[in-house]
PDB file of N, CA, C and O in Angstrom:
ATOM      1  N   ILE A   1      10.207  10.145  17.287  1.00  0.00           N
ATOM      2  CA  ILE A   1       8.804   9.854  17.513  1.00  0.00           C
ATOM      3  C   ILE A   1       8.302   8.977  16.368  1.00  0.00           C
ATOM      4  O   ILE A   1       8.520   9.275  15.193  1.00  0.00           O
ATOM      5  N   ASP A   2       7.639   7.912  16.730  1.00  0.00           N
ATOM      6  CA  ASP A   2       7.026   7.028  15.739  1.00  0.00           C
ATOM      7  C   ASP A   2       5.566   7.443  15.563  1.00  0.00           C
ATOM      8  O   ASP A   2       4.758   7.324  16.485  1.00  0.00           O
ATOM      9  N   LEU A   3       5.249   7.921  14.386  1.00  0.00           N
ATOM     10  CA  LEU A   3       3.906   8.425  14.102  1.00  0.00           C
ATOM     11  C   LEU A   3       2.986   7.378  13.476  1.00  0.00           C
ATOM     12  O   LEU A   3       1.870   7.701  13.071  1.00  0.00           O
ATOM     13  N   THR A   4       3.433   6.154  13.394  1.00  0.00           N
ATOM     14  CA  THR A   4       2.658   5.107  12.725  1.00  0.00           C
ATOM     15  C   THR A   4       1.260   4.956  13.319  1.00  0.00           C
ATOM     16  O   THR A   4       0.271   4.953  12.586  1.00  0.00           O
ATOM     17  N   ASN A   5       1.176   4.833  14.623  1.00  0.00           N
ATOM     18  CA  ASN A   5      -0.133   4.651  15.255  1.00  0.00           C
ATOM     19  C   ASN A   5      -1.040   5.854  15.055  1.00  0.00           C
ATOM     20  O   ASN A   5      -2.249   5.702  14.876  1.00  0.00           O
ATOM     21  N   ILE A   6      -0.466   7.038  15.083  1.00  0.00           N
ATOM     22  CA  ILE A   6      -1.256   8.252  14.856  1.00  0.00           C
ATOM     23  C   ILE A   6      -1.805   8.262  13.428  1.00  0.00           C
ATOM     24  O   ILE A   6      -2.973   8.582  13.207  1.00  0.00           O
ATOM     25  N   LEU A   7      -0.962   7.913  12.472  1.00  0.00           N
ATOM     26  CA  LEU A   7      -1.395   7.878  11.076  1.00  0.00           C
ATOM     27  C   LEU A   7      -2.482   6.826  10.869  1.00  0.00           C
ATOM     28  O   LEU A   7      -3.476   7.088  10.192  1.00  0.00           O
ATOM     29  N   LEU A   8      -2.301   5.649  11.444  1.00  0.00           N
ATOM     30  CA  LEU A   8      -3.294   4.593  11.286  1.00  0.00           C
ATOM     31  C   LEU A   8      -4.614   4.951  11.954  1.00  0.00           C
ATOM     32  O   LEU A   8      -5.681   4.629  11.432  1.00  0.00           O
ATOM     33  N   ARG A   9      -4.550   5.603  13.084  1.00  0.00           N
ATOM     34  CA  ARG A   9      -5.771   6.042  13.757  1.00  0.00           C
ATOM     35  C   ARG A   9      -6.485   7.101  12.904  1.00  0.00           C
ATOM     36  O   ARG A   9      -7.709   7.075  12.780  1.00  0.00           O
ATOM     37  N   PHE A  10      -5.723   8.028  12.319  1.00  0.00           N
ATOM     38  CA  PHE A  10      -6.287   9.038  11.437  1.00  0.00           C
ATOM     39  C   PHE A  10      -6.946   8.383  10.219  1.00  0.00           C
ATOM     40  O   PHE A  10      -8.056   8.753   9.837  1.00  0.00           O
ATOM     41  N   ALA A  11      -6.264   7.418   9.619  1.00  0.00           N
ATOM     42  CA  ALA A  11      -6.823   6.719   8.460  1.00  0.00           C
ATOM     43  C   ALA A  11      -8.107   5.990   8.834  1.00  0.00           C
ATOM     44  O   ALA A  11      -9.074   5.997   8.073  1.00  0.00           O
ATOM     45  N   GLN A  12      -8.116   5.368   9.996  1.00  0.00           N
ATOM     46  CA  GLN A  12      -9.302   4.652  10.469  1.00  0.00           C
ATOM     47  C   GLN A  12     -10.469   5.606  10.688  1.00  0.00           C
ATOM     48  O   GLN A  12     -11.599   5.311  10.301  1.00  0.00           O
ATOM     49  N   GLU A  13     -10.195   6.740  11.303  1.00  0.00           N
ATOM     50  CA  GLU A  13     -11.247   7.727  11.560  1.00  0.00           C
ATOM     51  C   GLU A  13     -11.766   8.347  10.267  1.00  0.00           C
ATOM     52  O   GLU A  13     -12.963   8.596  10.128  1.00  0.00           O
ATOM     53  N   LEU A  14     -10.867   8.594   9.328  1.00  0.00           N
ATOM     54  CA  LEU A  14     -11.235   9.260   8.082  1.00  0.00           C
ATOM     55  C   LEU A  14     -11.975   8.329   7.118  1.00  0.00           C
ATOM     56  O   LEU A  14     -12.982   8.712   6.523  1.00  0.00           O
ATOM     57  N   LYS A  15     -11.469   7.118   6.973  1.00  0.00           N
ATOM     58  CA  LYS A  15     -12.000   6.193   5.966  1.00  0.00           C
ATOM     59  C   LYS A  15     -12.728   4.993   6.546  1.00  0.00           C
ATOM     60  O   LYS A  15     -13.369   4.245   5.808  1.00  0.00           O
ATOM     61  N   GLY A  16     -12.640   4.798   7.859  1.00  0.00           N
ATOM     62  CA  GLY A  16     -13.283   3.649   8.467  1.00  0.00           C
ATOM     63  C   GLY A  16     -12.479   2.370   8.347  1.00  0.00           C
ATOM     64  O   GLY A  16     -12.941   1.303   8.753  1.00  0.00           O
ATOM     65  N   THR A  17     -11.286   2.467   7.796  1.00  0.00           N
ATOM     66  CA  THR A  17     -10.417   1.308   7.599  1.00  0.00           C
ATOM     67  C   THR A  17      -8.978   1.805   7.418  1.00  0.00           C
ATOM     68  O   THR A  17      -8.735   2.996   7.224  1.00  0.00           O
ATOM     69  N   THR A  18      -8.050   0.880   7.485  1.00  0.00           N
ATOM     70  CA  THR A  18      -6.648   1.216   7.187  1.00  0.00           C
ATOM     71  C   THR A  18      -6.141   0.432   5.982  1.00  0.00           C
ATOM     72  O   THR A  18      -4.944   0.426   5.698  1.00  0.00           O
ATOM     73  N   GLU A  19      -7.051  -0.225   5.281  1.00  0.00           N
ATOM     74  CA  GLU A  19      -6.659  -1.046   4.133  1.00  0.00           C
ATOM     75  C   GLU A  19      -6.034  -0.235   3.003  1.00  0.00           C
ATOM     76  O   GLU A  19      -5.311  -0.789   2.176  1.00  0.00           O
ATOM     77  N   HIS A  20      -6.297   1.051   2.957  1.00  0.00           N
ATOM     78  CA  HIS A  20      -5.775   1.901   1.892  1.00  0.00           C
ATOM     79  C   HIS A  20      -4.376   2.428   2.207  1.00  0.00           C
ATOM     80  O   HIS A  20      -3.808   3.180   1.415  1.00  0.00           O
ATOM     81  N   VAL A  21      -3.823   2.046   3.342  1.00  0.00           N
ATOM     82  CA  VAL A  21      -2.507   2.538   3.770  1.00  0.00           C
ATOM     83  C   VAL A  21      -1.465   1.445   3.554  1.00  0.00           C
ATOM     84  O   VAL A  21      -1.594   0.336   4.075  1.00  0.00           O
ATOM     85  N   THR A  22      -0.434   1.771   2.782  1.00  0.00           N
ATOM     86  CA  THR A  22       0.709   0.885   2.603  1.00  0.00           C
ATOM     87  C   THR A  22       1.906   1.560   3.244  1.00  0.00           C
ATOM     88  O   THR A  22       2.172   2.734   2.990  1.00  0.00           O
ATOM     89  N   MET A  23       2.630   0.821   4.074  1.00  0.00           N
ATOM     90  CA  MET A  23       3.788   1.376   4.768  1.00  0.00           C
ATOM     91  C   MET A  23       5.048   0.677   4.301  1.00  0.00           C
ATOM     92  O   MET A  23       5.057  -0.533   4.073  1.00  0.00           O
ATOM     93  N   ILE A  24       6.105   1.450   4.162  1.00  0.00           N
ATOM     94  CA  ILE A  24       7.403   0.882   3.807  1.00  0.00           C
ATOM     95  C   ILE A  24       8.493   1.684   4.499  1.00  0.00           C
ATOM     96  O   ILE A  24       8.460   2.914   4.529  1.00  0.00           O
ATOM     97  N   SER A  25       9.440   0.977   5.042  1.00  0.00           N
ATOM     98  CA  SER A  25      10.602   1.613   5.654  1.00  0.00           C
ATOM     99  C   SER A  25      11.685   1.735   4.592  1.00  0.00           C
ATOM    100  O   SER A  25      12.037   0.757   3.933  1.00  0.00           O
ATOM    101  N   LEU A  26      12.200   2.927   4.436  1.00  0.00           N
ATOM    102  CA  LEU A  26      13.205   3.167   3.404  1.00  0.00           C
ATOM    103  C   LEU A  26      14.601   2.795   3.900  1.00  0.00           C
ATOM    104  O   LEU A  26      15.527   3.606   3.885  1.00  0.00           O
ATOM    105  N   SER A  27      14.719   1.560   4.333  1.00  0.00           N
ATOM    106  CA  SER A  27      16.025   1.060   4.715  1.00  0.00           C
ATOM    107  C   SER A  27      16.786   0.663   3.456  1.00  0.00           C
ATOM    108  O   SER A  27      16.321   0.909   2.343  1.00  0.00           O
ATOM    109  N   HIS A  28      17.914   0.070   3.623  1.00  0.00           N
ATOM    110  CA  HIS A  28      18.796  -0.269   2.504  1.00  0.00           C
ATOM    111  C   HIS A  28      18.078  -1.029   1.393  1.00  0.00           C
ATOM    112  O   HIS A  28      17.493  -2.087   1.628  1.00  0.00           O
ATOM    113  N   GLY A  29      18.129  -0.477   0.181  1.00  0.00           N
ATOM    114  CA  GLY A  29      17.600  -1.152  -0.987  1.00  0.00           C
ATOM    115  C   GLY A  29      16.096  -1.094  -1.180  1.00  0.00           C
ATOM    116  O   GLY A  29      15.569  -1.792  -2.046  1.00  0.00           O
ATOM    117  N   GLN A  30      15.400  -0.298  -0.415  1.00  0.00           N
ATOM    118  CA  GLN A  30      13.942  -0.266  -0.490  1.00  0.00           C
ATOM    119  C   GLN A  30      13.413   0.860  -1.380  1.00  0.00           C
ATOM    120  O   GLN A  30      12.203   0.953  -1.589  1.00  0.00           O
ATOM    121  N   ALA A  31      14.275   1.703  -1.899  1.00  0.00           N
ATOM    122  CA  ALA A  31      13.825   2.845  -2.696  1.00  0.00           C
ATOM    123  C   ALA A  31      13.055   2.394  -3.937  1.00  0.00           C
ATOM    124  O   ALA A  31      12.022   2.976  -4.267  1.00  0.00           O
ATOM    125  N   THR A  32      13.540   1.380  -4.615  1.00  0.00           N
ATOM    126  CA  THR A  32      12.864   0.892  -5.818  1.00  0.00           C
ATOM    127  C   THR A  32      11.487   0.346  -5.476  1.00  0.00           C
ATOM    128  O   THR A  32      10.517   0.607  -6.187  1.00  0.00           O
ATOM    129  N   LYS A  33      11.400  -0.410  -4.394  1.00  0.00           N
ATOM    130  CA  LYS A  33      10.108  -0.944  -3.964  1.00  0.00           C
ATOM    131  C   LYS A  33       9.165   0.183  -3.573  1.00  0.00           C
ATOM    132  O   LYS A  33       7.974   0.130  -3.880  1.00  0.00           O
ATOM    133  N   ALA A  34       9.686   1.203  -2.898  1.00  0.00           N
ATOM    134  CA  ALA A  34       8.862   2.356  -2.520  1.00  0.00           C
ATOM    135  C   ALA A  34       8.329   3.062  -3.759  1.00  0.00           C
ATOM    136  O   ALA A  34       7.156   3.429  -3.815  1.00  0.00           O
ATOM    137  N   GLU A  35       9.186   3.247  -4.741  1.00  0.00           N
ATOM    138  CA  GLU A  35       8.742   3.897  -5.976  1.00  0.00           C
ATOM    139  C   GLU A  35       7.653   3.074  -6.660  1.00  0.00           C
ATOM    140  O   GLU A  35       6.677   3.634  -7.159  1.00  0.00           O
ATOM    141  N   ASP A  36       7.809   1.765  -6.686  1.00  0.00           N
ATOM    142  CA  ASP A  36       6.790   0.893  -7.275  1.00  0.00           C
ATOM    143  C   ASP A  36       5.456   1.024  -6.532  1.00  0.00           C
ATOM    144  O   ASP A  36       4.398   1.075  -7.159  1.00  0.00           O
ATOM    145  N   LEU A  37       5.507   1.078  -5.197  1.00  0.00           N
ATOM    146  CA  LEU A  37       4.285   1.238  -4.404  1.00  0.00           C
ATOM    147  C   LEU A  37       3.607   2.566  -4.693  1.00  0.00           C
ATOM    148  O   LEU A  37       2.380   2.639  -4.767  1.00  0.00           O
ATOM    149  N   ILE A  38       4.398   3.611  -4.854  1.00  0.00           N
ATOM    150  CA  ILE A  38       3.844   4.931  -5.160  1.00  0.00           C
ATOM    151  C   ILE A  38       3.168   4.918  -6.524  1.00  0.00           C
ATOM    152  O   ILE A  38       2.059   5.431  -6.674  1.00  0.00           O
ATOM    153  N   VAL A  39       3.826   4.339  -7.510  1.00  0.00           N
ATOM    154  CA  VAL A  39       3.257   4.260  -8.862  1.00  0.00           C
ATOM    155  C   VAL A  39       1.962   3.450  -8.844  1.00  0.00           C
ATOM    156  O   VAL A  39       0.985   3.829  -9.491  1.00  0.00           O
ATOM    157  N   GLN A  40       1.947   2.332  -8.105  1.00  0.00           N
ATOM    158  CA  GLN A  40       0.726   1.533  -7.988  1.00  0.00           C
ATOM    159  C   GLN A  40      -0.385   2.326  -7.308  1.00  0.00           C
ATOM    160  O   GLN A  40      -1.547   2.243  -7.707  1.00  0.00           O
ATOM    161  N   ALA A  41      -0.027   3.092  -6.284  1.00  0.00           N
ATOM    162  CA  ALA A  41      -1.026   3.873  -5.549  1.00  0.00           C
ATOM    163  C   ALA A  41      -1.655   4.943  -6.437  1.00  0.00           C
ATOM    164  O   ALA A  41      -2.816   5.308  -6.248  1.00  0.00           O
ATOM    165  N   LEU A  42      -0.900   5.434  -7.390  1.00  0.00           N
ATOM    166  CA  LEU A  42      -1.435   6.453  -8.285  1.00  0.00           C
ATOM    167  C   LEU A  42      -2.552   5.916  -9.171  1.00  0.00           C
ATOM    168  O   LEU A  42      -3.380   6.679  -9.668  1.00  0.00           O
ATOM    169  N   THR A  43      -2.570   4.613  -9.364  1.00  0.00           N
ATOM    170  CA  THR A  43      -3.609   4.015 -10.211  1.00  0.00           C
ATOM    171  C   THR A  43      -4.845   3.632  -9.409  1.00  0.00           C
ATOM    172  O   THR A  43      -5.864   3.252  -9.986  1.00  0.00           O
ATOM    173  N   LYS A  44      -4.767   3.729  -8.090  1.00  0.00           N
ATOM    174  CA  LYS A  44      -5.894   3.382  -7.227  1.00  0.00           C
ATOM    175  C   LYS A  44      -6.478   4.644  -6.621  1.00  0.00           C
ATOM    176  O   LYS A  44      -5.794   5.660  -6.500  1.00  0.00           O
ATOM    177  N   ARG A  45      -7.712   4.574  -6.252  1.00  0.00           N
ATOM    178  CA  ARG A  45      -8.390   5.717  -5.660  1.00  0.00           C
ATOM    179  C   ARG A  45      -8.139   5.750  -4.161  1.00  0.00           C
ATOM    180  O   ARG A  45      -8.361   4.760  -3.464  1.00  0.00           O
ATOM    181  N   HIS A  46      -7.681   6.874  -3.679  1.00  0.00           N
ATOM    182  CA  HIS A  46      -7.488   7.127  -2.253  1.00  0.00           C
ATOM    183  C   HIS A  46      -6.492   6.179  -1.593  1.00  0.00           C
ATOM    184  O   HIS A  46      -6.664   5.822  -0.428  1.00  0.00           O
ATOM    185  N   GLN A  47      -5.475   5.772  -2.304  1.00  0.00           N
ATOM    186  CA  GLN A  47      -4.444   4.903  -1.738  1.00  0.00           C
ATOM    187  C   GLN A  47      -3.339   5.755  -1.130  1.00  0.00           C
ATOM    188  O   GLN A  47      -2.899   6.727  -1.743  1.00  0.00           O
ATOM    189  N   TRP A  48      -2.893   5.405   0.052  1.00  0.00           N
ATOM    190  CA  TRP A  48      -1.829   6.123   0.737  1.00  0.00           C
ATOM    191  C   TRP A  48      -0.587   5.257   0.793  1.00  0.00           C
ATOM    192  O   TRP A  48      -0.676   4.042   0.967  1.00  0.00           O
ATOM    193  N   VAL A  49       0.577   5.885   0.645  1.00  0.00           N
ATOM    194  CA  VAL A  49       1.855   5.220   0.863  1.00  0.00           C
ATOM    195  C   VAL A  49       2.586   6.009   1.941  1.00  0.00           C
ATOM    196  O   VAL A  49       2.875   7.193   1.771  1.00  0.00           O
ATOM    197  N   PHE A  50       2.877   5.346   3.040  1.00  0.00           N
ATOM    198  CA  PHE A  50       3.540   5.963   4.184  1.00  0.00           C
ATOM    199  C   PHE A  50       5.007   5.555   4.153  1.00  0.00           C
ATOM    200  O   PHE A  50       5.344   4.398   4.403  1.00  0.00           O
ATOM    201  N   LEU A  51       5.874   6.510   3.847  1.00  0.00           N
ATOM    202  CA  LEU A  51       7.309   6.254   3.769  1.00  0.00           C
ATOM    203  C   LEU A  51       7.934   6.527   5.131  1.00  0.00           C
ATOM    204  O   LEU A  51       7.897   7.649   5.636  1.00  0.00           O
ATOM    205  N   GLN A  52       8.504   5.488   5.709  1.00  0.00           N
ATOM    206  CA  GLN A  52       9.142   5.610   7.008  1.00  0.00           C
ATOM    207  C   GLN A  52      10.660   5.645   6.838  1.00  0.00           C
ATOM    208  O   GLN A  52      11.197   5.126   5.859  1.00  0.00           O
ATOM    209  N   ASN A  53      11.337   6.256   7.794  1.00  0.00           N
ATOM    210  CA  ASN A  53      12.799   6.311   7.832  1.00  0.00           C
ATOM    211  C   ASN A  53      13.414   6.925   6.572  1.00  0.00           C
ATOM    212  O   ASN A  53      14.394   6.414   6.031  1.00  0.00           O
ATOM    213  N   CYS A  54      12.834   8.002   6.131  1.00  0.00           N
ATOM    214  CA  CYS A  54      13.330   8.679   4.931  1.00  0.00           C
ATOM    215  C   CYS A  54      14.776   9.152   5.101  1.00  0.00           C
ATOM    216  O   CYS A  54      15.504   9.304   4.120  1.00  0.00           O
ATOM    217  N   HIS A  55      15.180   9.379   6.330  1.00  0.00           N
ATOM    218  CA  HIS A  55      16.554   9.815   6.579  1.00  0.00           C
ATOM    219  C   HIS A  55      17.571   8.749   6.173  1.00  0.00           C
ATOM    220  O   HIS A  55      18.753   9.059   6.022  1.00  0.00           O
ATOM    221  N   LEU A  56      17.139   7.517   5.994  1.00  0.00           N
ATOM    222  CA  LEU A  56      18.035   6.449   5.568  1.00  0.00           C
ATOM    223  C   LEU A  56      18.161   6.357   4.051  1.00  0.00           C
ATOM    224  O   LEU A  56      18.964   5.576   3.541  1.00  0.00           O
ATOM    225  N   ALA A  57      17.382   7.142   3.336  1.00  0.00           N
ATOM    226  CA  ALA A  57      17.383   7.084   1.867  1.00  0.00           C
ATOM    227  C   ALA A  57      17.524   8.473   1.281  1.00  0.00           C
ATOM    228  O   ALA A  57      16.738   8.876   0.423  1.00  0.00           O
ATOM    229  N   GLY A  58      18.511   9.193   1.736  1.00  0.00           N
ATOM    230  CA  GLY A  58      18.735  10.555   1.251  1.00  0.00           C
ATOM    231  C   GLY A  58      18.886  10.638  -0.254  1.00  0.00           C
ATOM    232  O   GLY A  58      18.436  11.604  -0.869  1.00  0.00           O
ATOM    233  N   SER A  59      19.513   9.642  -0.854  1.00  0.00           N
ATOM    234  CA  SER A  59      19.711   9.673  -2.306  1.00  0.00           C
ATOM    235  C   SER A  59      18.408   9.491  -3.074  1.00  0.00           C
ATOM    236  O   SER A  59      18.334   9.825  -4.256  1.00  0.00           O
ATOM    237  N   PHE A  60      17.376   8.962  -2.407  1.00  0.00           N
ATOM    238  CA  PHE A  60      16.075   8.767  -3.050  1.00  0.00           C
ATOM    239  C   PHE A  60      15.216  10.027  -3.006  1.00  0.00           C
ATOM    240  O   PHE A  60      14.255  10.136  -3.767  1.00  0.00           O
ATOM    241  N   MET A  61      15.533  10.960  -2.150  1.00  0.00           N
ATOM    242  CA  MET A  61      14.683  12.137  -1.953  1.00  0.00           C
ATOM    243  C   MET A  61      14.525  12.993  -3.211  1.00  0.00           C
ATOM    244  O   MET A  61      13.412  13.451  -3.470  1.00  0.00           O
ATOM    245  N   PRO A  62      15.568  13.237  -4.007  1.00  0.00           N
ATOM    246  CA  PRO A  62      15.350  13.985  -5.254  1.00  0.00           C
ATOM    247  C   PRO A  62      14.382  13.263  -6.201  1.00  0.00           C
ATOM    248  O   PRO A  62      13.554  13.897  -6.855  1.00  0.00           O
ATOM    249  N   ARG A  63      14.497  11.928  -6.266  1.00  0.00           N
ATOM    250  CA  ARG A  63      13.579  11.153  -7.116  1.00  0.00           C
ATOM    251  C   ARG A  63      12.158  11.249  -6.570  1.00  0.00           C
ATOM    252  O   ARG A  63      11.206  11.369  -7.342  1.00  0.00           O
ATOM    253  N   LEU A  64      12.006  11.197  -5.256  1.00  0.00           N
ATOM    254  CA  LEU A  64      10.684  11.328  -4.649  1.00  0.00           C
ATOM    255  C   LEU A  64      10.079  12.695  -4.960  1.00  0.00           C
ATOM    256  O   LEU A  64       8.884  12.795  -5.240  1.00  0.00           O
ATOM    257  N   CYS A  65      10.883  13.730  -4.912  1.00  0.00           N
ATOM    258  CA  CYS A  65      10.397  15.078  -5.275  1.00  0.00           C
ATOM    259  C   CYS A  65       9.890  15.099  -6.709  1.00  0.00           C
ATOM    260  O   CYS A  65       8.844  15.682  -6.996  1.00  0.00           O
ATOM    261  N   THR A  66      10.633  14.463  -7.609  1.00  0.00           N
ATOM    262  CA  THR A  66      10.222  14.404  -9.016  1.00  0.00           C
ATOM    263  C   THR A  66       8.888  13.678  -9.162  1.00  0.00           C
ATOM    264  O   THR A  66       8.020  14.110  -9.920  1.00  0.00           O
ATOM    265  N   ILE A  67       8.729  12.575  -8.437  1.00  0.00           N
ATOM    266  CA  ILE A  67       7.479  11.796  -8.478  1.00  0.00           C
ATOM    267  C   ILE A  67       6.317  12.650  -7.983  1.00  0.00           C
ATOM    268  O   ILE A  67       5.259  12.692  -8.610  1.00  0.00           O
ATOM    269  N   VAL A  68       6.516  13.324  -6.864  1.00  0.00           N
ATOM    270  CA  VAL A  68       5.450  14.125  -6.258  1.00  0.00           C
ATOM    271  C   VAL A  68       5.088  15.296  -7.170  1.00  0.00           C
ATOM    272  O   VAL A  68       3.909  15.607  -7.338  1.00  0.00           O
ATOM    273  N   GLU A  69       6.072  15.935  -7.748  1.00  0.00           N
ATOM    274  CA  GLU A  69       5.814  17.097  -8.602  1.00  0.00           C
ATOM    275  C   GLU A  69       5.125  16.714  -9.903  1.00  0.00           C
ATOM    276  O   GLU A  69       4.429  17.534 -10.501  1.00  0.00           O
ATOM    277  N   SER A  70       5.312  15.484 -10.344  1.00  0.00           N
ATOM    278  CA  SER A  70       4.673  15.070 -11.603  1.00  0.00           C
ATOM    279  C   SER A  70       3.283  14.562 -11.333  1.00  0.00           C
ATOM    280  O   SER A  70       2.580  14.165 -12.262  1.00  0.00           O
TER     281      SER A  70
END
């Protein structure tokens, strides 16, 4: 199931826009870019990062847990 449209509709209803949503597919080699987007989002107010296809980046999941926990 692709939840992208549901997430964007939720963001639109909640904030009146989807400009605060950044999406990235965690395909080959995207983990570093995803981490950079997450770090950037932490410096902005109400910024969302939507990570898609996490099953393709299993090795990144422990790092993502560390980021979320910190």
